[in-house]
C-alpha positions as a LaTeX table, in Angstrom:
\begin{tabular}{lrrr}
\hline
Residue & $x$ (\AA) & $y$ (\AA) & $z$ (\AA) \\
\hline
Unk1 & 17.28 & $-20.05$ & $-7.29$ \\
Unk2 & 15.54 & $-21.97$ & $-10.10$ \\
Unk3 & 16.40 & $-25.22$ & $-8.36$ \\
Unk4 & 14.82 & $-23.94$ & $-5.13$ \\
Unk5 & 11.60 & $-22.97$ & $-6.95$ \\
Unk6 & 11.48 & $-26.42$ & $-8.54$ \\
Unk7 & 11.74 & $-28.05$ & $-5.13$ \\
Unk8 & 9.01 & $-25.75$ & $-3.81$ \\
Unk9 & 6.76 & $-26.71$ & $-6.71$ \\
Unk10 & 7.24 & $-30.40$ & $-6.00$ \\
Unk11 & 6.59 & $-29.79$ & $-2.31$ \\
Unk12 & 3.27 & $-28.12$ & $-3.18$ \\
Unk13 & 2.49 & $-31.03$ & $-5.46$ \\
Unk14 & 3.16 & $-33.52$ & $-2.67$ \\
Unk15 & 1.05 & $-31.66$ & $-0.14$ \\
Unk16 & $-1.81$ & $-31.24$ & $-2.60$ \\
Unk17 & $-1.77$ & $-34.88$ & $-3.60$ \\
Unk18 & $-1.46$ & $-36.08$ & $-0.03$ \\
Unk19 & $-4.38$ & $-33.87$ & 1.01 \\
Unk20 & $-6.53$ & $-35.20$ & $-1.82$ \\
Unk21 & $-5.73$ & $-38.74$ & $-0.82$ \\
Unk22 & $-6.52$ & $-37.98$ & 2.81 \\
Unk23 & $-9.90$ & $-36.56$ & 1.83 \\
Unk24 & $-10.64$ & $-39.80$ & 0.00 \\
Unk25 & $-9.36$ & $-42.02$ & 2.78 \\
Unk26 & $-6.39$ & $-43.21$ & 0.74 \\
Unk27 & $-3.40$ & $-42.30$ & 2.91 \\
Unk28 & $-1.16$ & $-45.16$ & 1.87 \\
Unk29 & $-1.11$ & $-44.73$ & $-1.89$ \\
Unk30 & 2.43 & $-46.13$ & $-2.03$ \\
Unk31 & 1.05 & $-49.61$ & $-1.35$ \\
Unk32 & $-0.99$ & $-49.62$ & $-4.54$ \\
Unk33 & 0.02 & $-52.18$ & $-7.12$ \\
Unk34 & 2.36 & $-50.33$ & $-9.50$ \\
Unk35 & 1.49 & $-52.64$ & $-12.38$ \\
Unk36 & $-2.16$ & $-51.61$ & $-12.08$ \\
Unk37 & $-1.47$ & $-47.88$ & $-12.32$ \\
Unk38 & $-1.73$ & $-46.16$ & $-15.69$ \\
Unk39 & 1.66 & $-44.51$ & $-16.13$ \\
Unk40 & 1.44 & $-44.04$ & $-19.87$ \\
Unk41 & 1.97 & $-40.38$ & $-20.83$ \\
Unk42 & $-1.04$ & $-38.57$ & $-22.26$ \\
Unk43 & $-0.81$ & $-35.24$ & $-23.99$ \\
Unk44 & $-1.68$ & $-32.28$ & $-21.81$ \\
Unk45 & $-1.57$ & $-28.59$ & $-22.74$ \\
Unk46 & 1.91 & $-27.20$ & $-22.10$ \\
Unk47 & 3.46 & $-30.63$ & $-21.51$ \\
Unk48 & 4.79 & $-32.66$ & $-24.42$ \\
Unk49 & 4.42 & $-36.43$ & $-24.26$ \\
Unk50 & 8.22 & $-36.80$ & $-24.47$ \\
Unk51 & 8.85 & $-34.54$ & $-21.48$ \\
Unk52 & 6.06 & $-36.15$ & $-19.52$ \\
Unk53 & 7.50 & $-39.60$ & $-20.17$ \\
Unk54 & 11.01 & $-38.43$ & $-19.25$ \\
Unk55 & 9.80 & $-36.87$ & $-15.99$ \\
Unk56 & 7.81 & $-39.96$ & $-15.06$ \\
Unk57 & 10.72 & $-42.29$ & $-15.85$ \\
Unk58 & 13.03 & $-40.17$ & $-13.71$ \\
Unk59 & 10.63 & $-40.24$ & $-10.75$ \\
Unk60 & 9.89 & $-43.95$ & $-11.08$ \\
Unk61 & 13.61 & $-44.72$ & $-10.97$ \\
Unk62 & 14.50 & $-42.48$ & $-8.06$ \\
Unk63 & 11.34 & $-41.94$ & $-6.00$ \\
Unk64 & 8.58 & $-44.46$ & $-6.86$ \\
Unk65 & 6.30 & $-43.16$ & $-4.09$ \\
Unk66 & 6.26 & $-39.75$ & $-5.77$ \\
Unk67 & 5.34 & $-41.43$ & $-9.05$ \\
Unk68 & 2.23 & $-42.87$ & $-7.40$ \\
Unk69 & 1.22 & $-39.41$ & $-6.19$ \\
Unk70 & 1.81 & $-37.96$ & $-9.65$ \\
Unk71 & $-0.57$ & $-40.48$ & $-11.16$ \\
Unk72 & $-3.27$ & $-39.54$ & $-8.66$ \\
Unk73 & $-2.64$ & $-35.81$ & $-9.12$ \\
Unk74 & $-2.81$ & $-36.17$ & $-12.90$ \\
Unk75 & $-6.42$ & $-37.28$ & $-12.66$ \\
Unk76 & $-7.47$ & $-34.64$ & $-10.13$ \\
Unk77 & $-5.38$ & $-31.46$ & $-10.47$ \\
Unk78 & $-4.23$ & $-31.11$ & $-14.06$ \\
Unk79 & $-2.62$ & $-27.67$ & $-13.74$ \\
Unk80 & $-0.53$ & $-28.66$ & $-10.68$ \\
Unk81 & 0.43 & $-31.87$ & $-12.41$ \\
Unk82 & 1.64 & $-30.04$ & $-15.51$ \\
Unk83 & 3.76 & $-27.64$ & $-13.46$ \\
Unk84 & 5.27 & $-30.52$ & $-11.52$ \\
Unk85 & 6.11 & $-32.39$ & $-14.73$ \\
Unk86 & 7.83 & $-29.33$ & $-16.17$ \\
Unk87 & 9.87 & $-28.84$ & $-12.98$ \\
Unk88 & 10.77 & $-32.51$ & $-12.71$ \\
Unk89 & 11.83 & $-32.57$ & $-16.35$ \\
Unk90 & 14.12 & $-29.58$ & $-15.76$ \\
Unk91 & 15.62 & $-31.31$ & $-12.72$ \\
Unk92 & 16.21 & $-34.53$ & $-14.66$ \\
Unk93 & 17.83 & $-32.62$ & $-17.54$ \\
Unk94 & 20.10 & $-30.67$ & $-15.19$ \\
Unk95 & 21.20 & $-33.87$ & $-13.48$ \\
Unk96 & 21.79 & $-35.56$ & $-16.85$ \\
Unk97 & 24.07 & $-32.69$ & $-17.88$ \\
Unk98 & 25.96 & $-32.96$ & $-14.60$ \\
Unk99 & 26.30 & $-36.72$ & $-15.09$ \\
Unk100 & 28.03 & $-36.23$ & $-18.44$ \\
Unk101 & 30.43 & $-33.64$ & $-17.04$ \\
Unk102 & 31.11 & $-34.93$ & $-13.52$ \\
Unk103 & 29.73 & $-38.30$ & $-12.41$ \\
Unk104 & 30.79 & $-37.96$ & $-8.77$ \\
Unk105 & 29.00 & $-34.65$ & $-8.37$ \\
Unk106 & 25.98 & $-36.06$ & $-10.23$ \\
Unk107 & 25.69 & $-38.88$ & $-7.69$ \\
Unk108 & 25.86 & $-36.44$ & $-4.78$ \\
Unk109 & 23.25 & $-34.13$ & $-6.32$ \\
Unk110 & 20.96 & $-37.05$ & $-7.17$ \\
Unk111 & 21.16 & $-38.36$ & $-3.59$ \\
Unk112 & 20.42 & $-34.85$ & $-2.35$ \\
Unk113 & 17.34 & $-34.56$ & $-4.58$ \\
Unk114 & 16.07 & $-37.97$ & $-3.44$ \\
Unk115 & 16.50 & $-36.98$ & 0.20 \\
Unk116 & 14.77 & $-33.63$ & $-0.36$ \\
Unk117 & 11.92 & $-35.32$ & $-2.18$ \\
Unk118 & 11.45 & $-37.78$ & 0.70 \\
Unk119 & 11.51 & $-34.91$ & 3.19 \\
Unk120 & 8.80 & $-33.08$ & 1.28 \\
Unk121 & 6.60 & $-36.15$ & 1.28 \\
Unk122 & 7.15 & $-36.71$ & 5.02 \\
Unk123 & 6.36 & $-33.05$ & 5.71 \\
Unk124 & 3.15 & $-33.32$ & 3.69 \\
Unk125 & 2.10 & $-36.33$ & 5.74 \\
Unk126 & 2.91 & $-34.56$ & 9.00 \\
Unk127 & 0.68 & $-31.66$ & 7.96 \\
Unk128 & $-2.21$ & $-34.12$ & 7.91 \\
Unk129 & $-1.47$ & $-35.23$ & 11.45 \\
Unk130 & 1.55 & $-35.19$ & 13.74 \\
Unk131 & 3.30 & $-38.51$ & 14.13 \\
Unk132 & 6.47 & $-39.05$ & 16.23 \\
Unk133 & 7.78 & $-41.76$ & 13.89 \\
Unk134 & 7.34 & $-39.59$ & 10.81 \\
Unk135 & 8.94 & $-36.66$ & 12.62 \\
Unk136 & 12.03 & $-38.77$ & 13.37 \\
Unk137 & 12.20 & $-39.91$ & 9.76 \\
Unk138 & 12.03 & $-36.30$ & 8.65 \\
Unk139 & 14.78 & $-35.32$ & 11.10 \\
Unk140 & 17.02 & $-38.10$ & 9.78 \\
Unk141 & 16.33 & $-37.09$ & 6.18 \\
Unk142 & 17.16 & $-33.46$ & 6.93 \\
Unk143 & 20.42 & $-34.55$ & 8.55 \\
Unk144 & 21.27 & $-36.54$ & 5.44 \\
Unk145 & 20.70 & $-33.43$ & 3.33 \\
Unk146 & 23.05 & $-31.35$ & 5.47 \\
Unk147 & 25.75 & $-34.00$ & 5.07 \\
Unk148 & 25.25 & $-34.18$ & 1.30 \\
Unk149 & 25.30 & $-30.40$ & 0.91 \\
Unk150 & 28.51 & $-30.27$ & 2.90 \\
Unk151 & 30.04 & $-33.01$ & 0.73 \\
Unk152 & 29.16 & $-31.10$ & $-2.44$ \\
Unk153 & 30.67 & $-27.87$ & $-1.12$ \\
Unk154 & 33.78 & $-29.67$ & 0.12 \\
Unk155 & 34.25 & $-31.26$ & $-3.27$ \\
Unk156 & 33.85 & $-27.90$ & $-5.01$ \\
Unk157 & 36.39 & $-26.39$ & $-2.62$ \\
Unk158 & 38.91 & $-29.17$ & $-3.27$ \\
Unk159 & 38.59 & $-28.77$ & $-7.03$ \\
Unk160 & 38.95 & $-25.01$ & $-6.73$ \\
Unk161 & 42.02 & $-25.44$ & $-4.52$ \\
Unk162 & 43.61 & $-27.66$ & $-7.18$ \\
Unk163 & 42.85 & $-25.05$ & $-9.81$ \\
Unk164 & 44.34 & $-22.26$ & $-7.68$ \\
Unk165 & 47.49 & $-24.33$ & $-7.07$ \\
Unk166 & 48.01 & $-24.76$ & $-10.82$ \\
Unk167 & 47.46 & $-21.04$ & $-11.39$ \\
Unk168 & 50.02 & $-20.20$ & $-8.70$ \\
Unk169 & 52.54 & $-22.49$ & $-10.40$ \\
Unk170 & 52.01 & $-20.76$ & $-13.74$ \\
Unk171 & 52.36 & $-17.31$ & $-12.16$ \\
Unk172 & 55.59 & $-18.34$ & $-10.42$ \\
Unk173 & 57.04 & $-19.84$ & $-13.59$ \\
Unk174 & 56.31 & $-16.76$ & $-15.68$ \\
Unk175 & 57.84 & $-14.56$ & $-13.00$ \\
Unk176 & 61.06 & $-16.54$ & $-12.53$ \\
Unk177 & 61.63 & $-17.42$ & $-16.20$ \\
Unk178 & 60.50 & $-14.12$ & $-17.71$ \\
Unk179 & 63.54 & $-13.57$ & $-19.95$ \\
Unk180 & 63.64 & $-17.20$ & $-21.00$ \\
Unk181 & 59.99 & $-17.06$ & $-21.99$ \\
Unk182 & 60.62 & $-13.91$ & $-24.04$ \\
Unk183 & 63.58 & $-15.44$ & $-25.90$ \\
Unk184 & 61.69 & $-18.65$ & $-26.52$ \\
Unk185 & 58.74 & $-16.81$ & $-28.05$ \\
Unk186 & 61.06 & $-14.55$ & $-30.05$ \\
Unk187 & 62.87 & $-17.55$ & $-31.53$ \\
Unk188 & 59.60 & $-19.26$ & $-32.40$ \\
Unk189 & 58.18 & $-16.14$ & $-34.08$ \\
Unk190 & 61.31 & $-15.31$ & $-36.11$ \\
Unk191 & 62.61 & $-18.71$ & $-37.23$ \\
Unk192 & 60.32 & $-18.82$ & $-40.26$ \\
Unk193 & 61.22 & $-15.23$ & $-41.08$ \\
Unk194 & 64.95 & $-16.05$ & $-41.21$ \\
Unk195 & 64.39 & $-19.09$ & $-43.38$ \\
Unk196 & 62.20 & $-17.11$ & $-45.75$ \\
Unk197 & 64.79 & $-14.29$ & $-45.98$ \\
Unk198 & 67.54 & $-16.64$ & $-47.15$ \\
Unk199 & 65.28 & $-18.06$ & $-49.80$ \\
Unk200 & 64.38 & $-14.57$ & $-51.02$ \\
Unk201 & 68.06 & $-13.54$ & $-51.29$ \\
Unk202 & 68.94 & $-16.60$ & $-53.33$ \\
Unk203 & 65.98 & $-16.04$ & $-55.63$ \\
Unk204 & 66.98 & $-12.39$ & $-56.19$ \\
Unk205 & 70.56 & $-13.33$ & $-57.07$ \\
Unk206 & 69.39 & $-15.89$ & $-59.62$ \\
Unk207 & 67.13 & $-13.33$ & $-61.23$ \\
Unk208 & 69.89 & $-10.73$ & $-61.59$ \\
Unk209 & 72.58 & $-13.06$ & $-62.96$ \\
Unk210 & 70.29 & $-15.34$ & $-64.85$ \\
Unk211 & 72.32 & $-18.25$ & $-63.49$ \\
Unk212 & 72.71 & $-20.20$ & $-60.34$ \\
Unk213 & 74.83 & $-19.06$ & $-57.46$ \\
Unk214 & 78.53 & $-19.83$ & $-57.89$ \\
Unk215 & 78.46 & $-19.67$ & $-61.73$ \\
Unk216 & 81.29 & $-17.55$ & $-63.22$ \\
Unk217 & 80.38 & $-15.28$ & $-66.11$ \\
Unk218 & 83.07 & $-14.96$ & $-68.77$ \\
Unk219 & 83.65 & $-11.60$ & $-70.44$ \\
Unk220 & 83.19 & $-11.39$ & $-74.18$ \\
Unk221 & 86.26 & $-12.57$ & $-76.06$ \\
Unk222 & 87.90 & $-14.07$ & $-73.09$ \\
Unk223 & 90.14 & $-16.95$ & $-74.02$ \\
Unk224 & 90.04 & $-16.11$ & $-77.72$ \\
Unk225 & 93.33 & $-16.43$ & $-79.70$ \\
Unk226 & 95.00 & $-13.14$ & $-80.46$ \\
\hline
\end{tabular}
């Protein structure tokens, strides 16, 4: 649910930025010279410079066209920009966590986010004026998302199936070797007890006799000449 709200926030950001650009006659902001744009993070209320930089780096790496819109939105709609940065930072952090745990799933989820982000931008452009070429691009992007979502679910299913197979094997083993498992655990739990008992018995005998085991105690006067 949080992921869906994040995507919605970015979609609103894209539509807002695209509308602002349309009002100013700047539809093709993606053709601006990236080197000329000021992408350095500046402190804004509610957005730390570190998070802003992380969000911008993430977008520049994976959707440069969105980065250009963010720059424009930053100068015109500060509150929307801050919300978008927070959402993009959360997305980048979630993907980074997935990357550490499961690289294959990370790659699928990253490709899905990139496709969704492109779709949102295409939809924002279509809202400004219908275009058959853009509509076909959007249709292709949506198809890509369906395929990626299916791949993620299939992968999750395969991993779950492997887990269930291992659980079934454990259940079967415990059922067929029940008595053997009991005796094995019993031996393991009592072997130290037996060893300790022998040591205690020997120690007790030494204490009572005052001598080692096997030592014969002579009675007083034994062996004395009559």
